[in-house]
C-alpha positions as CSV (number, residue, x, y, z in Angstrom):
1,X,0.0,0.0,0.0
2,X,1.4,3.4,-1.0
3,X,1.2,6.2,1.5
4,X,-0.2,9.5,0.3
5,X,1.4,12.6,1.8
6,X,-0.9,15.4,2.9
7,X,0.0,19.1,3.0
8,X,0.4,18.8,6.7
9,X,3.1,16.2,6.3
10,X,5.3,18.6,4.3
11,X,5.5,22.1,5.4
12,X,5.4,24.5,2.5
13,X,3.8,21.9,0.2
14,X,0.6,24.0,0.0
15,X,2.6,27.0,-1.1
16,X,4.5,24.9,-3.6
17,X,1.2,23.6,-5.1
18,X,-0.1,27.1,-5.4
19,X,3.0,28.2,-7.1
20,X,2.7,25.3,-9.5
21,X,-0.9,26.1,-10.2
22,X,-0.1,29.8,-10.7
23,X,2.7,28.9,-13.0
24,X,0.5,26.5,-15.0
25,X,-2.2,29.2,-15.3
26,X,0.2,31.8,-16.4
27,X,1.7,29.4,-19.0
28,X,-1.8,28.5,-20.2
29,X,-2.7,32.2,-20.5
30,X,0.4,32.9,-22.5
31,X,-0.4,30.0,-24.8
32,X,-4.0,31.1,-25.3
33,X,-2.7,34.6,-26.0
34,X,-0.3,33.3,-28.6
35,X,-3.0,31.3,-30.3
36,X,-5.4,34.3,-30.3
37,X,-2.7,36.4,-31.9
38,X,-2.0,33.8,-34.5
39,X,-3.6,34.7,-37.9
40,X,-6.4,32.7,-39.5
41,X,-5.4,31.5,-42.9
42,X,-7.7,32.0,-45.9
43,X,-7.2,30.7,-49.5
44,X,-9.3,32.0,-52.3
45,X,-9.6,35.3,-50.5
46,X,-10.0,37.4,-53.6
47,X,-12.9,35.4,-54.9
48,X,-16.6,36.0,-54.1
49,X,-16.9,33.8,-51.0
50,X,-13.4,34.6,-49.9
51,X,-13.7,38.3,-50.1
52,X,-16.9,38.3,-48.0
53,X,-15.4,35.9,-45.5
54,X,-12.3,38.0,-45.0
55,X,-14.4,41.1,-44.4
56,X,-16.5,39.2,-41.8
57,X,-13.3,38.0,-40.0
58,X,-11.9,41.5,-39.9
59,X,-15.2,42.8,-38.5
60,X,-14.9,40.2,-35.8
61,X,-11.3,41.5,-35.0
62,X,-9.7,38.3,-36.3
63,X,-6.1,38.6,-37.6
64,X,-6.1,37.3,-41.2
65,X,-3.4,35.9,-43.5
66,X,-4.4,35.3,-47.1
67,X,-2.9,33.3,-50.0
68,X,-2.7,35.1,-53.3
69,X,-1.2,34.6,-56.7
70,X,0.6,37.5,-58.5
71,X,-1.1,36.7,-61.8
72,X,-4.7,36.8,-60.4
73,X,-7.0,39.8,-59.9
74,X,-6.7,40.5,-56.2
75,X,-8.7,43.7,-56.2
76,X,-11.1,42.3,-53.6
77,X,-8.4,42.7,-50.9
78,X,-7.2,46.2,-51.8
79,X,-6.9,48.4,-48.7
80,X,-7.8,45.6,-46.3
81,X,-5.7,45.0,-43.2
82,X,-4.5,41.5,-44.0
83,X,-1.2,39.7,-44.2
84,X,-0.5,38.7,-47.8
85,X,1.5,35.7,-48.9
86,X,2.0,34.6,-52.4
87,X,2.1,31.1,-53.6
88,X,0.4,28.3,-55.5
89,X,-1.8,25.6,-54.0
90,X,-0.2,23.1,-56.3
91,X,3.2,23.7,-54.7
92,X,3.4,21.9,-51.3
93,X,6.4,24.0,-50.3
94,X,4.4,27.2,-50.9
95,X,1.6,25.9,-48.7
96,X,4.0,24.9,-45.9
97,X,5.5,28.4,-45.9
98,X,2.1,30.1,-46.2
99,X,0.3,28.4,-43.3
100,X,3.2,28.3,-40.9
101,X,2.2,30.1,-37.6
102,X,-1.5,30.1,-38.4
103,X,-4.3,28.8,-36.2
104,X,-7.4,27.9,-38.2
105,X,-7.7,27.5,-42.0
106,X,-10.5,28.4,-44.4
107,X,-9.7,26.7,-47.7
108,X,-12.0,28.5,-50.1
109,X,-9.9,28.5,-53.2
110,X,-11.0,26.5,-56.2
111,X,-11.0,26.8,-60.0
112,X,-14.7,27.0,-60.9
113,X,-15.9,26.1,-64.3
114,X,-19.1,24.9,-66.0
115,X,-17.5,23.8,-69.2
116,X,-15.9,20.5,-70.3
117,X,-12.8,22.3,-71.8
118,X,-9.8,20.8,-73.4
119,X,-7.3,18.5,-71.7
120,X,-5.2,21.4,-70.4
121,X,-8.3,23.0,-68.8
122,X,-9.5,19.8,-67.2
123,X,-6.0,19.1,-65.8
124,X,-5.8,22.6,-64.3
125,X,-9.2,22.0,-62.6
126,X,-7.9,18.7,-61.1
127,X,-4.6,20.1,-60.0
128,X,-5.9,23.3,-58.5
129,X,-8.9,21.7,-56.7
130,X,-7.8,18.1,-55.8
131,X,-4.0,18.4,-55.5
132,X,-4.3,21.9,-54.1
133,X,-6.7,20.6,-51.3
134,X,-4.4,17.7,-50.6
135,X,-1.4,20.0,-50.3
136,X,-3.4,22.5,-48.1
137,X,-4.5,19.7,-45.7
138,X,-1.0,18.3,-45.5
139,X,0.6,21.6,-44.8
140,X,-2.0,22.5,-42.2
141,X,-1.5,19.1,-40.5
142,X,2.3,19.5,-40.4
143,X,2.1,23.1,-39.1
144,X,-0.5,22.0,-36.4
145,X,-2.7,24.9,-37.7
146,X,-5.8,23.5,-36.2
147,X,-9.2,23.1,-37.8
148,X,-9.5,23.3,-41.6
149,X,-12.8,24.4,-43.2
150,X,-13.0,23.3,-46.8
151,X,-15.5,25.0,-49.1
152,X,-17.5,22.3,-50.9
153,X,-20.0,22.5,-53.7
154,X,-23.7,21.5,-53.8
155,X,-23.1,20.1,-57.3
156,X,-20.9,17.4,-55.6
157,X,-23.7,16.4,-53.2
158,X,-25.8,13.4,-54.3
159,X,-29.5,13.5,-55.1
160,X,-32.4,11.1,-55.6
161,X,-31.9,9.6,-59.0
162,X,-35.6,8.9,-59.5
163,X,-36.7,12.4,-58.3
164,X,-33.8,14.9,-58.6
165,X,-35.8,17.8,-57.2
166,X,-36.3,16.1,-53.8
167,X,-34.2,17.8,-51.2
168,X,-30.6,16.5,-50.9
169,X,-28.9,15.8,-47.6
170,X,-25.2,15.6,-46.8
171,X,-25.1,11.8,-46.7
172,X,-26.3,11.3,-50.3
173,X,-23.3,10.0,-52.4
174,X,-22.3,11.8,-55.5
175,X,-23.4,9.9,-58.6
176,X,-20.5,9.7,-61.1
177,X,-22.1,7.4,-63.7
178,X,-23.9,10.2,-65.5
179,X,-22.4,13.0,-67.6
180,X,-20.9,15.5,-65.1
181,X,-18.7,18.5,-65.4
182,X,-15.0,18.3,-64.6
183,X,-15.6,20.8,-61.8
184,X,-18.3,18.6,-60.2
185,X,-16.0,15.6,-60.3
186,X,-13.1,17.5,-58.9
187,X,-15.2,18.8,-55.9
188,X,-16.3,15.2,-55.2
189,X,-12.7,14.2,-55.1
190,X,-11.9,17.2,-52.9
191,X,-14.3,15.7,-50.3
192,X,-12.5,12.4,-50.5
193,X,-9.3,14.1,-49.7
194,X,-11.0,15.7,-46.7
195,X,-12.4,12.3,-45.4
196,X,-9.0,10.7,-45.9
197,X,-7.4,13.4,-43.8
198,X,-10.1,13.1,-41.2
199,X,-9.6,9.4,-41.0
200,X,-5.9,10.1,-40.1
201,X,-7.1,12.3,-37.3
202,X,-7.0,15.7,-38.9
203,X,-9.7,18.2,-37.8
204,X,-11.5,19.0,-41.1
205,X,-15.0,20.0,-42.1
206,X,-16.7,20.6,-45.5
207,X,-18.9,23.7,-45.7
208,X,-21.1,23.0,-48.8
209,X,-21.8,26.1,-50.9
210,X,-24.7,26.7,-53.3
211,X,-24.9,29.5,-56.0
212,X,-23.7,32.6,-54.2
213,X,-25.5,36.0,-54.4
214,X,-24.2,39.1,-52.7
215,X,-21.7,41.9,-52.6
216,X,-17.9,42.0,-52.8
217,X,-18.1,40.2,-56.1
218,X,-15.0,41.8,-57.7
219,X,-14.1,39.3,-60.4
220,X,-17.2,39.0,-60.9
221,X,-18.9,35.6,-60.5
222,X,-21.2,34.1,-63.2
223,X,-24.2,35.3,-61.3
224,X,-22.6,38.7,-60.9
225,X,-22.0,38.9,-64.7
226,X,-25.6,37.8,-65.3
227,X,-27.0,40.6,-63.1
228,X,-24.8,43.2,-64.8
229,X,-25.8,41.9,-68.3
230,X,-29.5,42.2,-67.2
231,X,-29.1,45.7,-65.9
232,X,-27.2,46.7,-69.1
233,X,-29.9,45.4,-71.4
234,X,-28.0,42.4,-72.7
235,X,-30.2,39.6,-71.3
236,X,-33.2,39.1,-73.7
237,X,-34.3,35.6,-72.9
238,X,-33.9,33.0,-70.1
239,X,-34.0,29.2,-69.6
240,X,-36.5,27.5,-67.3
241,X,-35.2,25.6,-64.3
242,X,-34.0,26.3,-60.8
243,X,-31.3,25.8,-58.2
244,X,-30.4,26.5,-54.6
245,X,-29.0,30.0,-53.9
246,X,-27.1,31.2,-50.9
247,X,-26.7,34.8,-49.7
248,X,-23.0,35.7,-49.4
249,X,-23.5,36.6,-45.7
250,X,-25.1,33.2,-45.1
251,X,-22.3,31.1,-46.6
252,X,-19.8,33.1,-44.7
253,X,-21.9,32.6,-41.5
254,X,-21.9,28.9,-42.3
255,X,-18.1,28.8,-42.5
256,X,-17.8,30.7,-39.2
257,X,-20.3,28.3,-37.5
258,X,-18.5,25.3,-38.9
259,X,-15.2,26.6,-37.4
260,X,-16.8,27.2,-34.0
261,X,-19.3,24.3,-33.6
262,X,-18.8,21.8,-36.4
263,X,-17.8,18.2,-35.9
264,X,-14.7,17.0,-37.6
265,X,-15.2,14.7,-40.5
266,X,-18.7,16.1,-41.2
267,X,-20.3,18.0,-44.1
268,X,-22.8,20.7,-43.8
269,X,-25.0,22.2,-46.5
270,X,-25.6,26.0,-46.5
271,X,-28.3,27.5,-48.6
272,X,-30.7,30.4,-48.3
273,X,-33.5,29.6,-50.7
274,X,-34.5,27.6,-53.8
275,X,-35.3,29.9,-56.7
276,X,-36.2,29.4,-60.3
277,X,-34.5,31.5,-62.9
278,X,-37.8,33.3,-63.4
279,X,-37.8,34.1,-59.7
280,X,-34.3,35.6,-59.9
281,X,-35.4,37.7,-62.9
282,X,-38.3,39.0,-60.9
283,X,-35.9,40.2,-58.3
284,X,-33.6,41.7,-60.9
285,X,-36.6,43.6,-62.3
286,X,-37.4,44.9,-58.8
287,X,-33.9,46.2,-58.0
288,X,-33.1,47.6,-61.5
289,X,-36.5,49.0,-62.4
290,X,-36.1,47.5,-65.8
291,X,-38.6,45.0,-67.4
292,X,-37.5,41.4,-67.3
293,X,-37.3,39.4,-70.5
294,X,-40.5,37.5,-71.2
295,X,-39.1,35.0,-73.7
296,X,-38.5,31.7,-72.1
297,X,-36.4,29.1,-73.9
298,X,-37.2,25.5,-73.0
299,X,-34.2,23.9,-71.3
300,X,-34.1,21.0,-73.8
301,X,-33.9,23.3,-76.8
302,X,-31.2,25.5,-75.1
303,X,-29.3,22.4,-74.1
304,X,-29.1,21.2,-77.8
305,X,-28.0,24.6,-78.9
306,X,-25.4,25.0,-76.2
307,X,-24.0,21.5,-77.0
308,X,-23.0,22.7,-80.4
309,X,-21.6,26.1,-79.5
310,X,-20.0,25.2,-76.2
311,X,-18.1,22.2,-77.5
312,X,-16.2,24.5,-80.0
313,X,-15.7,27.3,-77.5
314,X,-14.7,24.9,-74.6
315,X,-12.0,23.2,-76.7
316,X,-10.5,26.1,-78.6
317,X,-11.3,29.0,-76.3
318,X,-11.7,27.6,-72.8
319,X,-11.4,31.0,-71.2
320,X,-14.2,32.6,-73.2
321,X,-17.1,33.4,-70.8
322,X,-20.2,31.3,-71.5
323,X,-23.5,32.1,-69.8
324,X,-25.5,28.9,-70.4
325,X,-23.2,25.9,-70.8
326,X,-24.6,22.3,-71.2
327,X,-23.4,21.5,-67.7
328,X,-25.2,24.6,-66.2
329,X,-28.4,23.8,-68.1
330,X,-28.3,20.1,-66.9
331,X,-28.1,21.4,-63.3
332,X,-31.0,23.8,-63.8
333,X,-33.1,21.1,-65.4
334,X,-32.8,19.0,-62.2
335,X,-34.4,21.8,-60.1
336,X,-32.4,20.5,-57.2
337,X,-33.4,21.4,-53.6
338,X,-31.3,21.3,-50.4
339,X,-32.2,20.2,-46.9
340,X,-30.3,22.4,-44.5
341,X,-31.7,20.8,-41.3
342,X,-28.3,19.4,-40.2
343,X,-26.7,22.9,-40.3
344,X,-29.7,24.4,-38.6
345,X,-29.9,21.9,-35.7
346,X,-26.2,21.2,-35.1
347,X,-24.7,24.6,-35.8
348,X,-27.6,27.1,-35.3
349,X,-27.6,28.2,-39.0
350,X,-30.4,30.7,-39.7
351,X,-30.5,31.6,-43.4
352,X,-31.6,35.0,-44.6
353,X,-33.3,35.9,-47.9
354,X,-32.1,35.9,-51.5
355,X,-34.2,39.1,-52.1
356,X,-31.9,41.1,-49.7
357,X,-28.8,39.4,-51.2
358,X,-29.8,40.5,-54.7
359,X,-30.3,44.1,-53.4
360,X,-26.8,44.0,-51.9
361,X,-25.3,42.6,-55.0
362,X,-26.9,45.2,-57.2
363,X,-25.8,48.0,-54.9
364,X,-22.2,46.7,-55.1
365,X,-22.1,46.5,-58.9
366,X,-23.9,49.9,-59.2
367,X,-21.3,51.6,-57.0
368,X,-18.4,50.0,-58.9
369,X,-19.8,51.4,-62.2
370,X,-20.5,47.9,-63.6
371,X,-24.1,49.1,-64.3
372,X,-23.8,51.5,-67.3
373,X,-27.4,51.6,-68.3
374,X,-28.7,55.2,-67.5
375,X,-32.3,53.7,-67.2
376,X,-31.3,51.4,-64.3
377,X,-32.5,52.9,-61.1
378,X,-30.3,53.8,-58.1
379,X,-30.1,51.1,-55.5
380,X,-32.3,51.2,-52.4
381,X,-30.1,51.0,-49.3
382,X,-31.0,48.0,-47.2
383,X,-30.5,47.5,-43.5
384,X,-28.1,44.6,-44.2
385,X,-26.0,46.7,-46.6
């Protein structure tokens, strides 16, 4: 039997214990302070989601380090108080250098595309999205940078094959046997990289993003270009169909909630509302004061037409902007809905409205001078804006 000494048995032991406790507390406080002063790392910070996320983090007094490439348009970060590092996701050494000293990672960067493209284009999508994510996860793991939130895509979430419009949940597997876009396939592989890392013990979560609507759309996004085309009188017809849309502030909130409350190895879908293309045009008409196009082109007819034009452009001119590609039309035809119950119950996600998001997006593009039509009305300031 082992004897246990009490404080009375050893004079001064009580003081020694107090000193040890005090020392441990001071050490813990220093460690917490060091962690709190460490920057959060954000990739894709100049893009639509990234630019909104960085602004939210700065509003929350979070120190931010962003990854940029010299050849990209980084206007979205001009005059922001962020630490900038330059590198390429496809270079593991760049990632190791960029993430060193950070605590918390938001991996938002991805090459987004709705075209098939040529071999060079498809390879770039694979290397940027899949290899880039693998490198980011490995670098964060080696640097002990903590939790990694990876931005996923709703197009890589599975759906009911017999009834595509039924709401999808996170556990539905991606169906690779149909014709899919290289981007969709790459984002499915991105998730596999995340689950592989999580299986090895890394703290990683996928925050699934739908079609984003909102401000700070500097590049701009496909939806941003469509809004500007509408306001400038260049949109004369539309295709029927619908999709899940997410307000920029909502997908940002989803990332923040995932970082704070999410469970490692899980995926959460973040969406604000399902809208048809006709619904979106109604909102465009409301904010611009300009009549919406009434000519509706059936999706099947537009799909056949786009197959002919897109195949040529995708192969020979992969960087040429295409509004309605075969891949985009196939998505719209499915009229896919999202079930966000998991994010609501587990994270406390409370989506806002696409109507307000459209108002904020219009105000942003109007202020930038992207709306050149003198007949387009001045934006109405919203409480959110």
